[in-house]
Phi, psi and omega in degrees: 000141181269145178275102186282145178219181185296126181309156184285161165259123192204130173271096187286352179269333190221005188225163169237172178217138178238128179218156178262122182267086183291338184283355178263135177258107187287338173305331181283342178264335180306318187296334184284350175278343180291337187251013174295135176288160177289149177283113191281359185263355181237138174277164177108334181054042179251353182229141186227145200202147166220166188206129170222160176240142179227152177243135174271114183242092186069245180252024183243150175249123192238121178288131179272157176300155184303131173219157181278162174261138181217128172230145175282160178295343177297329184258326183225093185289342178280309186240015177298148180069019179239127169280109187263144177251119178235150173289154184286157170303154182290142184297319178302322178294310187298331179282343183291137182302317183297326180288316181293328180296328182291315180302315178296320178301317176290321184293332175304322177287325173304319182299326177281335188247350187204155180273353184288143178240021177259127179238123173275131173247114182259117179263115195223127168248124170248127184251162177215141181233177185287345178263337190220133169274162175253144183235104184292344185219068185293346175276358179081199177296123190205168164252167183255335182089038178233184178271313186223143178234145178224138178239123177235124186272127181254325185198138167235121186227118172055041177227163165228162186094212185061036175285131177264136181242139166245140179233142169283330174209153189296333187266348181281179170285148174302143171276341177214135180217118183198139164287116182278123182273164183298137183095344187272139178239120174252128180237138178204159177278126191289328180278004175259340189214131163278156181225159184197148174235127185286170187287158179253147175235141177291142175241017176209159178308330181276158180298147178253158183224144174234112183247125180223156159255137168247126186248143171230147180223110356274197171278186185233109189243154177291153181298148181287000000 
């Protein structure tokens, strides 16, 4: 059961919001990124990913049946028009109160900006080594084709880079630029901002890691 609280104040037409979610203990979430399977749709073996979909029913979080991810080439020139298959989130992660708190935090903004009550949760690790950088957004500056997007940072270890940018248009300077630190949640309206995250580089002989949850409302499904 989700802990309901007063809805947020958020200008869906013109603003983004960045907040530190102090109620979430990110250390509880970190171990679940160690078992992410590689993203089979990218070469280089530097990105790892799971995906699940949830419906908010009153104060309850309901996991939806498995569905594939789909974006058209208009939104994703790299992997557009490909129905992508990803493993579901770990059941033990879904049961964690700290995980459910993040979904509810994001859904409060969904309530203000969209009639949809469905949230897609992308669990993503991007790695980097001394021989290879990691690219969190290989499709470049883009939109996702949803109503609302949220990015929650869980961990940054032995990396530099990975700045998140929001743009009003692809040719202009970013309206927002920041490295998202663990516990920070960035929320923005997808039709108001393009977004991008720069590459990450390792700063130690061991591999570096960037772990995030990306939320969308609604999800992105193949055409019927």
